[in-house]
C-alpha positions in Angstrom: 112.3 141.3 116.4 109.3 140.5 114.3 110.7 138.0 111.9 111.3 134.4 112.9 114.7 133.8 114.3 117.0 131.1 113.1 119.5 129.0 115.1 122.2 131.2 113.5 120.6 134.3 115.0 120.7 132.7 118.4 124.3 131.7 118.0 125.3 135.2 116.9 123.6 136.6 119.9 125.3 134.0 122.1 128.7 135.0 120.7 128.0 138.6 121.3 126.8 138.0 124.9 129.8 135.7 125.5 132.3 138.4 124.3 130.5 141.2 126.3 129.5 139.4 129.5 131.2 136.0 129.7 129.9 132.5 129.6 127.3 133.0 132.4 125.3 135.1 129.9 124.7 132.0 127.7 121.2 131.3 129.0 117.9 131.2 127.2 116.1 133.9 129.2 118.6 136.7 129.1 119.3 136.0 125.4 115.6 136.0 124.6 115.1 139.3 126.5 118.1 140.9 124.6 116.5 139.7 121.3 113.0 140.8 122.2 111.4 137.3 121.9 110.2 134.5 124.1 112.5 131.7 125.1 110.2 129.3 123.2 112.2 130.3 120.0 115.4 129.2 121.7 114.0 125.7 122.5 112.6 125.5 119.0 116.2 125.5 117.7 118.1 123.8 120.5 117.1 120.8 122.5 118.7 122.2 125.6 121.3 124.6 126.9 124.1 122.1 126.3 123.1 121.9 122.6 123.2 125.7 122.3 126.6 125.8 124.0 127.9 123.2 121.6 126.7 125.3 118.7 128.3 128.4 120.1 131.6 126.6 120.6 131.4 125.1 117.1 130.9 128.6 115.6 133.8 130.0 117.6 136.0 127.3 116.2 135.0 128.3 112.7 135.6 132.0 113.4 138.8 131.7 115.4 140.6 129.2 113.3 139.1 128.0 110.0 138.0 131.5 108.8 141.3 133.1 109.7 143.2 130.3 108.0 141.1 130.6 104.9 141.6 134.4 104.9 145.4 134.1 105.3 145.6 131.5 102.5 143.7 133.8 100.2 145.8 136.9 101.0 148.6 138.1 98.9 152.1 138.1 100.3 153.7 136.1 103.1 151.1 134.0 104.9 152.9 134.1 108.2 153.0 137.9 108.2 149.3 138.0 107.2 148.5 135.6 110.1 150.5 137.8 112.6 148.7 141.0 111.4 145.3 139.3 111.6 145.8 137.5 114.9 147.5 140.3 116.9 145.5 143.1 115.3 142.1 141.6 116.1 139.7 142.3 119.0 140.2 139.4 121.3 137.2 139.7 123.7 135.7 136.5 122.4 139.1 134.7 122.7 139.4 135.7 126.4 135.8 134.8 127.1 136.0 131.3 125.6 139.2 130.6 127.5 137.6 131.8 130.7 134.7 129.5 130.0 137.1 126.6 129.5 138.3 127.0 133.0 134.8 125.9 134.2 133.4 123.7 131.5 134.8 120.5 130.0 133.2 121.0 126.6 134.6 124.5 126.3 138.0 123.1 127.5 137.9 120.4 124.8 137.1 123.0 122.1 140.0 125.2 123.3 142.4 122.3 123.2 141.3 121.4 119.7 141.6 124.9 118.4 145.0 125.3 120.1 146.2 122.2 118.3 144.7 123.3 114.9 146.4 126.7 115.2 149.7 125.2 116.3 149.7 122.8 113.4 148.9 125.6 111.0 151.7 127.8 112.3 154.1 124.9 112.2 153.2 124.3 108.6 153.8 127.9 107.7 157.2 127.8 109.4 158.0 124.6 107.6 157.3 126.3 104.3 159.9 128.9 105.2 162.4 126.1 105.3 162.7 125.5 109.0 163.4 121.9 110.1 160.5 120.1 111.8 161.8 120.4 115.4 162.6 124.0 115.0 159.3 124.8 113.3 157.5 123.0 116.2 159.4 124.9 118.9 159.0 128.3 117.2 155.3 127.7 116.6 154.8 127.0 120.3 156.7 130.1 121.3 154.8 132.2 118.8 151.5 130.8 120.0 152.4 131.5 123.7 153.2 135.0 122.6 149.8 135.3 121.0 148.0 133.9 124.0 149.9 136.3 126.3 148.8 139.2 124.1 145.2 137.9 123.9 144.8 137.4 127.6 146.4 140.7 128.6 143.7 142.7 126.9 146.0 145.7 126.8 145.6 147.7 123.5 148.8 148.4 121.6 149.0 151.5 119.4 149.0 150.5 115.7 152.5 151.8 114.9 153.9 150.0 118.0 152.0 146.8 117.1 153.5 146.8 113.6 157.0 147.2 114.9 156.4 144.3 117.4 155.0 142.1 114.6 158.0 142.9 112.4 160.3 141.9 115.3 158.3 138.7 116.0 158.5 137.7 112.3 162.2 138.3 112.2 162.7 136.2 115.4 160.7 133.2 114.3 161.7 133.1 110.6 165.4 133.5 111.1 
């Protein structure tokens, strides 16, 4: 790369490496080699590896929750159906990688807990808008989220037509 790299370039490369190779790939030297630069650029933008890791986790939180919620809110139609399509239809390599990282790192674990809470609260709110009582919305949000996590962590692809049939069934179960 001939142009000067930004912190954002490093974060994007970090997310890519994380999704492809796991959290052990989040080091200055291998990332610099992949980007064709010296690691001096890395330390220009980040005080240390912990600062870089914090930036990567912050971006994951934006991508994996806030961006999805904003897209769902902007979509036409039933928000819960849009959320199901978006969440269950996405590539989830990054989700699996961050959750694996969280098993070994307290900061990653804290981020995962925070995003789990954010997602659960959002789902609960959507179910509440469908008219479910608070306790029922809370229970169904948890069940739906566990279903998503099982899907995400399994890594098994589901054919598109089968996935749509499953999503229709999930929606019917949780909104009844």
